[in-house]
C-alpha atoms as a printed R data frame, in Angstrom:
    type eleno elety resid chain resno        x      y       z
1   ATOM     1    CA   MET     A     1 -169.789 45.290 -33.896
2   ATOM     2    CA   ASN     A     2 -169.400 44.861 -37.620
3   ATOM     3    CA   GLU     A     3 -167.048 41.930 -38.190
4   ATOM     4    CA   ASN     A     4 -166.637 39.525 -41.069
5   ATOM     5    CA   ILE     A     5 -164.551 36.368 -40.834
6   ATOM     6    CA   SER     A     6 -163.684 34.473 -43.973
7   ATOM     7    CA   ASN     A     7 -161.460 31.737 -45.213
8   ATOM     8    CA   THR     A     8 -159.598 31.703 -48.507
9   ATOM     9    CA   PRO     A     9 -160.892 28.519 -50.191
10  ATOM    10    CA   ASP     A    10 -157.661 27.427 -51.845
11  ATOM    11    CA   ALA     A    11 -155.534 27.912 -48.733
12  ATOM    12    CA   GLY     A    12 -157.881 26.393 -46.155
13  ATOM    13    CA   ALA     A    13 -156.950 26.915 -42.546
14  ATOM    14    CA   ARG     A    14 -153.583 28.526 -43.287
15  ATOM    15    CA   ILE     A    15 -155.135 31.947 -43.976
16  ATOM    16    CA   LEU     A    16 -157.276 34.021 -41.643
17  ATOM    17    CA   VAL     A    17 -159.155 37.089 -42.896
18  ATOM    18    CA   LEU     A    18 -160.962 39.421 -40.487
19  ATOM    19    CA   GLU     A    19 -162.720 42.675 -41.275
20  ATOM    20    CA   ARG     A    20 -164.151 45.161 -38.811
21  ATOM    21    CA   VAL     A    21 -165.326 48.740 -39.071
22  ATOM    22    CA   PHE     A    22 -164.017 51.143 -36.410
23  ATOM    23    CA   LYS     A    23 -165.489 54.601 -35.772
24  ATOM    24    CA   GLY     A    24 -162.087 56.312 -35.966
25  ATOM    25    CA   SER     A    25 -160.365 57.715 -39.038
26  ATOM    26    CA   PRO     A    26 -157.798 55.581 -40.890
27  ATOM    27    CA   GLU     A    27 -155.102 57.861 -39.410
28  ATOM    28    CA   GLY     A    28 -156.429 57.332 -35.883
29  ATOM    29    CA   VAL     A    29 -156.839 53.563 -36.162
30  ATOM    30    CA   PHE     A    30 -153.404 53.230 -37.801
31  ATOM    31    CA   ALA     A    31 -151.878 55.293 -34.956
32  ATOM    32    CA   ALA     A    32 -153.169 52.725 -32.442
33  ATOM    33    CA   PHE     A    33 -150.593 50.304 -33.936
34  ATOM    34    CA   ALA     A    34 -147.709 52.784 -34.138
35  ATOM    35    CA   SER     A    35 -146.149 52.937 -30.650
36  ATOM    36    CA   ALA     A    36 -145.611 50.856 -27.535
37  ATOM    37    CA   GLU     A    37 -147.775 53.267 -25.547
38  ATOM    38    CA   ALA     A    38 -150.669 53.054 -28.012
39  ATOM    39    CA   ILE     A    39 -150.483 49.261 -28.391
40  ATOM    40    CA   SER     A    40 -150.366 48.803 -24.607
41  ATOM    41    CA   ARG     A    41 -153.782 50.445 -24.311
42  ATOM    42    CA   TRP     A    42 -155.643 47.757 -26.269
43  ATOM    43    CA   PHE     A    43 -153.582 44.785 -27.444
44  ATOM    44    CA   GLY     A    44 -154.453 41.255 -26.342
45  ATOM    45    CA   PRO     A    45 -157.757 39.487 -25.841
46  ATOM    46    CA   GLU     A    46 -160.237 40.726 -23.284
47  ATOM    47    CA   GLY     A    47 -159.100 39.732 -19.803
48  ATOM    48    CA   CYS     A    48 -155.453 40.043 -20.846
49  ATOM    49    CA   GLU     A    49 -153.146 43.040 -20.699
50  ATOM    50    CA   VAL     A    50 -149.801 44.137 -22.041
51  ATOM    51    CA   LEU     A    51 -147.122 43.771 -19.350
52  ATOM    52    CA   GLU     A    52 -144.205 45.061 -21.454
53  ATOM    53    CA   ALA     A    53 -144.021 46.534 -24.945
54  ATOM    54    CA   GLU     A    54 -140.939 47.293 -27.013
55  ATOM    55    CA   VAL     A    55 -141.691 48.742 -30.440
56  ATOM    56    CA   ASP     A    56 -139.249 50.016 -33.066
57  ATOM    57    CA   PHE     A    57 -141.937 51.226 -35.474
58  ATOM    58    CA   CYS     A    58 -140.055 51.399 -38.756
59  ATOM    59    CA   GLU     A    59 -139.651 49.028 -41.677
60  ATOM    60    CA   GLY     A    60 -137.178 46.381 -40.523
61  ATOM    61    CA   GLY     A    61 -137.771 47.351 -36.879
62  ATOM    62    CA   SER     A    62 -138.889 44.762 -34.374
63  ATOM    63    CA   TYR     A    63 -141.555 44.548 -31.718
64  ATOM    64    CA   ARG     A    64 -141.807 42.480 -28.557
65  ATOM    65    CA   LEU     A    65 -145.020 42.341 -26.532
66  ATOM    66    CA   ARG     A    66 -145.325 40.485 -23.259
67  ATOM    67    CA   ILE     A    67 -148.982 39.934 -22.392
68  ATOM    68    CA   THR     A    68 -150.897 38.071 -19.718
69  ATOM    69    CA   THR     A    69 -153.053 35.096 -20.534
70  ATOM    70    CA   GLU     A    70 -156.450 34.465 -18.993
71  ATOM    71    CA   ASP     A    71 -154.828 32.173 -16.421
72  ATOM    72    CA   GLY     A    72 -152.339 34.888 -15.415
73  ATOM    73    CA   ARG     A    73 -149.235 33.572 -17.180
74  ATOM    74    CA   GLY     A    74 -147.111 35.852 -19.315
75  ATOM    75    CA   ILE     A    75 -146.446 35.071 -22.973
76  ATOM    76    CA   THR     A    76 -144.307 36.946 -25.483
77  ATOM    77    CA   LEU     A    77 -145.153 37.864 -29.056
78  ATOM    78    CA   VAL     A    78 -142.318 38.997 -31.354
79  ATOM    79    CA   GLY     A    79 -141.960 40.088 -34.936
80  ATOM    80    CA   VAL     A    80 -140.468 42.444 -37.477
81  ATOM    81    CA   TYR     A    81 -142.249 45.216 -39.374
82  ATOM    82    CA   GLN     A    82 -142.109 44.564 -43.122
83  ATOM    83    CA   THR     A    83 -144.304 47.373 -44.456
84  ATOM    84    CA   ILE     A    84 -145.376 50.649 -42.838
85  ATOM    85    CA   GLU     A    85 -147.370 52.957 -45.117
86  ATOM    86    CA   PRO     A    86 -149.509 55.314 -43.004
87  ATOM    87    CA   PRO     A    87 -152.413 55.473 -42.842
88  ATOM    88    CA   GLY     A    88 -153.356 52.573 -45.091
89  ATOM    89    CA   HIS     A    89 -151.049 49.560 -44.836
90  ATOM    90    CA   LEU     A    90 -149.123 47.697 -42.158
91  ATOM    91    CA   ALA     A    91 -147.434 44.278 -42.386
92  ATOM    92    CA   PHE     A    92 -145.333 42.345 -39.863
93  ATOM    93    CA   SER     A    93 -144.136 38.873 -38.925
94  ATOM    94    CA   TRP     A    94 -145.731 37.134 -35.915
95  ATOM    95    CA   ARG     A    95 -144.260 34.503 -33.571
96  ATOM    96    CA   TRP     A    96 -145.002 33.381 -30.032
97  ATOM    97    CA   GLU     A    97 -141.527 33.395 -28.516
98  ATOM    98    CA   ASP     A    98 -142.131 31.334 -25.402
99  ATOM    99    CA   HIS     A    99 -145.300 29.442 -26.234
100 ATOM   100    CA   PRO     A   100 -144.899 27.753 -29.619
101 ATOM   101    CA   GLY     A   101 -148.066 25.753 -28.972
102 ATOM   102    CA   PHE     A   102 -150.102 28.895 -29.737
103 ATOM   103    CA   ASN     A   103 -148.866 28.770 -33.344
104 ATOM   104    CA   PRO     A   104 -146.052 26.324 -33.922
105 ATOM   105    CA   CYS     A   105 -144.853 28.194 -37.006
106 ATOM   106    CA   ASP     A   106 -144.103 31.806 -37.825
107 ATOM   107    CA   SER     A   107 -146.921 33.662 -39.485
108 ATOM   108    CA   PHE     A   108 -147.365 36.974 -41.255
109 ATOM   109    CA   VAL     A   109 -149.971 39.682 -40.596
110 ATOM   110    CA   GLU     A   110 -151.032 42.276 -43.141
111 ATOM   111    CA   ILE     A   111 -153.521 45.013 -42.225
112 ATOM   112    CA   LEU     A   112 -155.275 47.480 -44.515
113 ATOM   113    CA   PHE     A   113 -156.947 50.599 -43.089
114 ATOM   114    CA   ILE     A   114 -159.627 51.597 -45.597
115 ATOM   115    CA   ASP     A   115 -161.745 54.741 -45.461
116 ATOM   116    CA   HIS     A   116 -165.367 53.782 -44.778
117 ATOM   117    CA   PRO     A   117 -168.584 55.825 -44.382
118 ATOM   118    CA   ASP     A   118 -168.685 54.762 -40.700
119 ATOM   119    CA   GLY     A   119 -164.962 55.357 -40.054
120 ATOM   120    CA   THR     A   120 -162.313 52.803 -41.007
121 ATOM   121    CA   LEU     A   121 -162.630 49.315 -42.391
122 ATOM   122    CA   LEU     A   122 -159.726 47.334 -40.939
123 ATOM   123    CA   ARG     A   123 -158.928 44.253 -43.015
124 ATOM   124    CA   LEU     A   124 -156.514 41.807 -41.379
125 ATOM   125    CA   VAL     A   125 -155.013 38.872 -43.286
126 ATOM   126    CA   GLN     A   126 -152.848 36.446 -41.319
127 ATOM   127    CA   THR     A   127 -151.025 33.754 -43.285
128 ATOM   128    CA   GLY     A   128 -148.990 30.828 -42.020
129 ATOM   129    CA   ILE     A   129 -151.613 29.562 -39.605
130 ATOM   130    CA   GLU     A   130 -150.820 25.948 -38.763
131 ATOM   131    CA   ASP     A   131 -154.251 24.245 -38.833
132 ATOM   132    CA   ASP     A   132 -157.998 24.650 -38.169
133 ATOM   133    CA   SER     A   133 -157.505 24.634 -34.405
134 ATOM   134    CA   ASP     A   134 -154.840 27.332 -34.536
135 ATOM   135    CA   ARG     A   135 -156.943 29.357 -36.957
136 ATOM   136    CA   GLY     A   136 -159.900 29.142 -34.557
137 ATOM   137    CA   SER     A   137 -157.741 30.320 -31.665
138 ATOM   138    CA   HIS     A   138 -156.509 33.296 -33.703
139 ATOM   139    CA   VAL     A   139 -160.087 34.197 -34.736
140 ATOM   140    CA   ILE     A   140 -161.080 34.276 -31.055
141 ATOM   141    CA   GLY     A   141 -157.939 36.186 -30.045
142 ATOM   142    CA   TRP     A   142 -158.120 38.830 -32.775
143 ATOM   143    CA   SER     A   143 -161.886 39.303 -32.395
144 ATOM   144    CA   SER     A   144 -161.545 39.852 -28.655
145 ATOM   145    CA   THR     A   145 -158.535 42.113 -29.161
146 ATOM   146    CA   PHE     A   146 -160.503 44.177 -31.677
147 ATOM   147    CA   ASN     A   147 -163.282 44.588 -29.097
148 ATOM   148    CA   LYS     A   148 -160.724 46.390 -26.928
149 ATOM   149    CA   LEU     A   149 -159.452 48.455 -29.862
150 ATOM   150    CA   GLU     A   150 -163.033 49.370 -30.788
151 ATOM   151    CA   ALA     A   151 -163.607 50.705 -27.267
152 ATOM   152    CA   LEU     A   152 -160.922 53.358 -27.888
153 ATOM   153    CA   PHE     A   153 -163.049 54.825 -30.683
154 ATOM   154    CA   SER     A   154 -166.501 54.551 -29.070
């Protein structure tokens, strides 16, 4: 696993930056985000699974993902796609619909898919994180989720 986690110094805990190299092409890694069927194969931390996925994959389209938590409860993530530029750029809003304690404010996720000698460098920037605790939870969640995504390209 090749993952870098950083913090933007002037924004503190409100910005999360993760980078990981995946063995797939930018087109292949981007495609893993582009449909309900594809997202259902890998989204959510290890030990969790997608129960329902509704994805209108177009700019201005919305998504709704219902996933299990480690304790077996279901939680719902919703958002709207802001930017879709295959195979290099994806941006969308992010909100826990029925569990505001996970991130009590809306946030925004931007992902770059960059050609890399070993496949694709995925660079995720999530802004609007509430505090250090929430940032830490998102680091754990995204890192574990990316482990599942990485398995698709191994």
